[in-house]
Each structure stands twice: as structure tokens, then as C-alpha cells.
C-alpha positions as CSV (number, residue, x, y, z in Angstrom):
1,M,66.2,107.1,107.9
2,G,63.7,109.3,106.5
3,E,62.4,109.3,103.1
4,G,64.7,110.7,100.5
5,N,67.7,111.1,103.1
6,S,71.1,110.4,101.8
7,L,73.4,107.6,102.9
8,I,75.5,109.7,105.0
9,N,74.7,112.1,108.0
10,L,77.1,115.1,107.3
11,G,77.2,115.7,111.2
12,D,78.7,112.6,111.9
13,L,81.7,113.0,109.8
14,S,85.1,114.5,110.4
15,K,86.1,117.8,109.1
16,P,88.1,116.7,106.2
17,V,85.3,114.4,104.9
18,T,82.8,117.2,105.5
19,I,85.0,119.4,103.3
20,L,85.3,116.9,100.6
21,V,81.5,116.3,100.5
22,E,80.9,120.0,100.3
23,K,83.4,120.2,97.5
24,I,81.8,117.5,95.6
25,S,78.5,119.1,96.1
26,D,80.0,122.4,94.5
27,A,81.7,120.6,91.5
28,I,78.8,118.3,90.6
29,G,75.6,119.6,92.1
30,I,74.2,118.9,95.7
31,V,74.7,115.2,96.6
32,Y,73.1,114.9,100.1
33,E,69.8,116.8,100.1
34,P,66.4,115.3,100.6
35,H,65.1,116.8,97.1
36,Q,67.6,114.8,95.3
37,I,66.6,111.8,93.1
38,K,65.5,108.9,95.4
39,R,66.6,105.3,95.6
40,I,65.7,103.0,92.7
41,A,62.9,101.5,94.9
42,K,61.4,104.9,95.2
43,A,62.1,106.1,91.6
44,E,59.7,104.1,90.0
45,V,57.2,105.9,92.5
46,E,58.3,109.1,91.9
47,A,58.3,108.5,87.9
48,A,54.9,107.3,88.2
49,K,53.8,110.5,89.9
50,I,55.7,112.4,87.2
51,K,53.9,110.4,84.8
52,A,50.6,111.0,86.2
53,L,51.2,114.8,86.4
54,G,52.1,114.9,82.8
55,Q,49.5,112.8,81.2
56,M,47.8,115.8,79.7
57,E,50.9,117.1,78.0
58,L,53.2,113.8,77.3
59,N,52.4,111.2,74.8
60,E,53.0,107.4,75.8
61,L,56.5,107.5,74.3
62,E,57.7,110.6,76.0
63,Q,56.2,109.2,79.3
64,R,58.3,105.9,78.9
65,A,61.3,108.1,78.1
66,L,60.8,110.2,81.3
67,V,60.4,107.1,83.5
68,R,63.6,105.5,82.0
69,F,65.4,109.1,82.6
70,V,64.5,109.0,86.3
71,N,65.4,105.4,86.7
72,E,68.9,106.0,85.2
73,E,69.6,109.2,87.1
74,A,68.7,107.4,90.3
75,K,71.0,104.3,89.4
76,K,73.8,106.9,88.9
77,Q,73.2,108.7,92.2
78,I,73.4,105.4,94.0
79,N,76.7,104.7,92.5
80,M,78.1,108.0,93.6
81,E,76.9,107.8,96.9
82,E,78.3,104.3,97.5
83,I,81.6,105.3,96.2
84,I,81.8,108.4,98.5
85,K,80.6,106.1,101.4
86,E,83.3,103.5,100.8
87,A,86.0,106.3,100.3
88,I,85.3,107.7,103.7
89,P,87.1,105.4,105.7
90,G,90.1,105.9,103.8
91,I,90.4,109.8,104.3
92,N,93.0,110.8,106.8
93,H,92.5,113.6,109.4
94,D,95.4,115.5,107.9
95,A,93.7,115.1,104.2
96,K,93.7,118.3,102.1
97,P,90.4,117.9,100.1
98,K,90.2,121.8,99.7
99,D,93.0,121.4,97.1
100,V,91.4,118.9,95.0
101,E,90.5,120.7,91.7
102,N,86.8,121.1,90.9
103,D,87.5,119.8,87.2
104,W,89.0,116.6,88.6
105,I,86.1,116.0,91.0
106,S,83.8,116.5,87.9
107,N,85.8,114.2,85.7
108,F,86.0,111.7,88.5
109,F,82.2,111.3,88.9
110,E,81.4,111.6,85.2
111,K,83.3,108.5,84.8
112,S,82.6,106.7,88.1
113,R,78.7,107.2,88.2
114,L,78.2,104.5,85.8
115,I,80.1,101.9,87.8
116,S,77.6,99.7,89.8
117,D,80.1,96.5,90.7
118,K,81.1,96.5,94.4
119,E,84.7,95.5,94.0
120,M,85.2,98.1,91.2
121,Q,83.4,100.7,93.3
122,L,85.9,100.1,95.9
123,L,88.8,100.8,93.6
124,W,87.1,104.2,92.7
125,A,86.7,104.8,96.2
126,N,90.5,104.4,97.0
127,I,91.3,106.8,94.1
128,L,88.9,109.4,95.8
129,S,90.2,109.1,99.2
130,G,93.8,108.9,97.9
131,E,93.2,112.1,96.0
132,A,91.7,113.7,98.9
133,N,94.6,112.8,101.3
134,K,97.3,114.0,98.7
135,P,95.8,116.1,95.8
136,G,97.6,115.5,92.5
137,T,98.0,111.8,93.2
138,F,95.9,110.5,90.5
139,S,95.9,112.3,87.1
140,K,93.0,112.9,84.9
141,H,94.5,110.5,82.6
142,T,94.5,107.7,85.1
143,V,91.0,108.3,85.8
144,N,90.1,108.3,82.1
145,L,92.0,104.9,81.8
146,M,90.3,103.7,84.9
147,S,87.0,104.1,83.4
148,S,87.8,101.9,80.3
149,L,89.0,99.0,82.7
150,D,86.6,96.0,82.9
151,K,86.5,93.9,86.1
152,N,88.8,91.2,84.5
153,D,91.6,94.1,83.5
154,A,91.3,95.3,87.0
155,M,91.7,91.8,88.7
156,L,94.6,91.0,86.2
157,F,96.4,94.0,87.1
158,K,95.8,93.3,90.9
159,N,97.6,89.8,90.1
160,L,100.6,91.8,88.7
161,C,100.8,93.9,91.6
162,S,101.3,91.2,94.0
163,F,104.8,90.7,92.3
164,A,105.6,94.4,92.6
165,W,108.2,95.6,95.1
166,A,108.4,99.1,96.2
167,L,110.7,99.8,93.0
168,G,108.1,98.2,90.6
169,P,107.2,94.9,89.3
170,F,109.8,92.2,89.3
171,I,108.8,89.6,86.3
172,F,111.7,87.6,85.4
173,E,110.9,84.1,83.7
174,L,107.6,84.3,81.9
175,D,107.1,80.6,81.9
176,A,107.8,80.2,85.7
177,E,104.8,78.5,87.6
178,I,104.7,81.3,90.3
179,Y,103.6,83.8,87.6
180,N,101.5,81.5,85.4
181,K,99.4,80.3,88.3
182,N,98.3,83.6,88.8
183,L,97.5,84.6,85.0
184,I,100.8,86.4,84.6
185,N,102.2,85.3,81.3
186,F,103.3,86.6,77.7
187,G,99.7,87.3,76.7
188,S,98.4,88.7,79.9
189,L,101.3,91.3,79.9
190,Q,100.9,92.1,76.2
191,H,97.3,93.0,77.2
192,L,98.2,95.0,80.1
193,D,100.7,96.8,78.0
194,S,98.1,97.5,75.3
195,I,95.7,99.0,77.6
196,G,98.3,101.4,79.2
197,L,99.2,99.9,82.6
198,V,102.6,98.5,81.9
199,K,105.5,98.5,79.5
200,F,106.4,95.2,78.6
201,N,109.9,94.7,77.1
202,Y,110.2,90.9,76.4
203,I,113.8,91.1,74.6
204,S,116.1,93.5,76.7
205,G,113.9,94.1,79.9
206,Y,114.5,96.7,82.5
207,K,117.4,97.8,84.9
208,L,117.5,100.3,87.5
209,T,120.8,102.5,88.1
210,L,121.5,102.8,91.7
211,N,124.2,105.4,92.8
212,S,124.8,103.5,96.1
213,E,126.8,100.5,97.2
214,K,124.1,99.2,99.5
215,V,120.3,99.4,99.0
216,L,117.2,98.2,101.0
217,M,114.3,97.0,98.9
218,K,111.0,96.5,100.2
219,Y,108.4,93.9,99.5
220,H,105.1,94.6,101.7
221,E,106.4,93.9,105.2
222,K,109.8,92.5,104.2
223,S,112.8,94.0,103.3
224,L,116.0,93.0,101.1
225,F,119.2,94.0,101.8
226,I,121.7,94.3,98.6
227,K,125.5,95.2,98.8
228,F,127.2,95.6,95.2
229,N,130.9,95.2,94.3
230,K,131.5,98.9,93.6
231,T,130.3,102.1,95.2
232,E,128.3,103.9,92.5
233,N,126.4,103.6,89.3
234,N,125.2,100.0,89.9
235,K,122.9,98.4,87.4
236,L,120.1,96.0,88.7
237,I,118.3,93.8,86.3
238,V,114.6,93.8,87.6
239,G,112.9,91.8,84.8
240,K,110.7,92.6,81.7
241,V,107.9,94.8,83.0
242,A,107.8,98.2,84.3
243,F,104.7,100.4,85.5
244,T,103.5,103.2,83.2
245,Q,102.7,106.2,85.3
246,T,99.1,105.3,85.1
247,G,99.9,101.8,86.3
248,E,102.2,103.2,89.1
249,E,99.3,105.3,90.4
250,L,96.6,102.5,90.1
251,S,99.0,100.1,91.9
252,S,98.7,102.1,95.1
253,I,95.0,101.3,95.3
254,V,94.5,97.8,94.1
255,N,95.5,96.3,97.7
256,A,97.4,93.4,96.1
257,D,98.3,90.5,98.6
258,P,101.7,89.5,98.9
259,N,102.8,86.3,97.5
260,L,104.6,84.1,100.1
261,D,106.8,82.4,97.7
262,F,107.9,85.5,95.7
263,F,110.4,87.0,98.4
264,E,112.7,84.0,98.0
265,Y,112.2,83.6,94.3
266,T,113.2,87.3,93.8
267,I,116.4,86.8,95.7
268,S,117.2,83.8,93.5
269,Q,116.6,85.7,90.5
270,L,118.4,88.7,91.2
271,K,121.5,86.5,92.1
272,K,121.2,84.9,88.7
273,N,120.5,88.1,86.7
274,N,123.0,90.5,88.6
275,P,126.7,89.3,88.8
276,N,127.5,92.6,90.4
277,I,125.7,91.7,93.6
278,E,128.1,90.9,96.3
279,I,125.7,90.1,99.1
280,I,122.0,89.7,99.1
281,D,119.8,88.8,102.0
282,E,116.7,89.5,104.0
283,Y,117.0,92.4,106.1
284,I,115.7,92.0,109.7
285,N,115.4,95.0,111.9
């Protein structure tokens, strides 16, 4: 790779990815051009050149400030390029990056360019690819909230998402070992509520209204069949936690692993909490 070249060769990319990169360039400035700020290893050399050229005009304090500025901008550039690189494999061939708003892109990189942790960069990359695939998937509010999460918050939310069915999280007994050994408890749920990812209702919990006698609920690769004892207006108690809109959006990108014991645990809790269920069993197609 020649000096100053970017991480990515645009000629090797699919059309949707190329369009996204071009759109990013339009929104926040050219990203993949040789004259852009160099890698950190080269930034100090570049800064030294700038310092040498400006010795006659700049005092020592100003020179140090200039070196710091170049180094900081180089780090931000690296962070942005790493996020773009990680996002590329997740962009579908039928993605619609043209429809992503420039303001959304500008706000996204304004927030994500400070992120250097690799795991957190991957989450940001999933947001970028998800938005490119289906513009409007992630709101500006979600991007802004994501920027305030630290890694511990993100990992805790990922733990919670391992207990989420397609209908949302199913959190029944707060003292149950299946939750507690994954750090899901009263305190952690209060925290996730306070930062805007979930709604935690310890007293009355949450219920869904289903206007069908029979439903199929999905948990990762497994499905659950439920038949109620009446044909409509069936209430299904699903526990004490619900996603906020932001939490629901972010739940799609954390790649939570299924909990091997949770499927059977959910069946037992749904039976216990919903006497209107007539039949409940795993559905095997």
C-alpha cells in the first residue's frame, strides 16, 4: 500500500458500497484520498514537517498545539476508516445507500470518530451497514444515545438481548439464576432503564394483546407454538421489561448469542403466568 493510501480500494467494492463511500465523502469530506491525514505512525512525521516549516512563524506552544491537532485528527480518521471497513461485509447487494440522509451520516461520524475500541467499532459498523441496507432503520436519537454508551453498558445490553425473543425481552423472575449469572438483575435493569434502552416495570410488568387464537414466537432458530383458549383479544404476560424504540433498534446489531436453557425456561414461565394458554410447545417445521 503506497504512502497515504486508504484502507480500501474503491475499485474492489460492490456498487452499493461504492455509493455509500461516495456519499460519506460528500457528507463529511473526502475520506479516501492520498492527501488526507496520514496514519498515526506517519502523522508525527507530517507534524514534524509542519513544525519545521513553521518555525519562523510559530512559537513553541503553538507548535505543540499543531502537533497535537494533527495526531488527534489522524486518530479520528483511523477510527472512521476502521468503522467503514467493518461495515462493508454487512452491506447487501440490494442496499440503498443513496437514500441515507447526509445529515444522518454527518451526525453518525461526528459521534463515532472518537471510538477506538474494536468491539465498539463493530457495533457502530453494524449500525452503518444496517442504515445503508434499509435507510431509516436507526434514528438520530439512537445514534446519539449510542455515543454515550460505554463498553460495559453495551456488553450488559448484549447480555439482556440473549433473553429477547422476536417479540422482545422476556424477563420474569429477577432472582432467577438464568438471568443473574448473566448479570441481569434488579440493579442492572434499573441502569438500562436510566440510560434509555429499556422500560423496567417491576410491579405490573408488560403484556401483549394478540388478536389470534394461535401464534408462533421465534427465539433465534427455534419457534414456539401457542394456542389460547379463545379466538381473539388474548393477553400474553411477557415479564417486567420492554425495549424502548432505541433499545429495539440497537437489539438488532449486538449479535447476542442464544441461551441454551432459556427456551425451556420461557415455556415454563409462560405456562405459569398465562392461564389462558391451552397448548404451548416447540414448533418443528
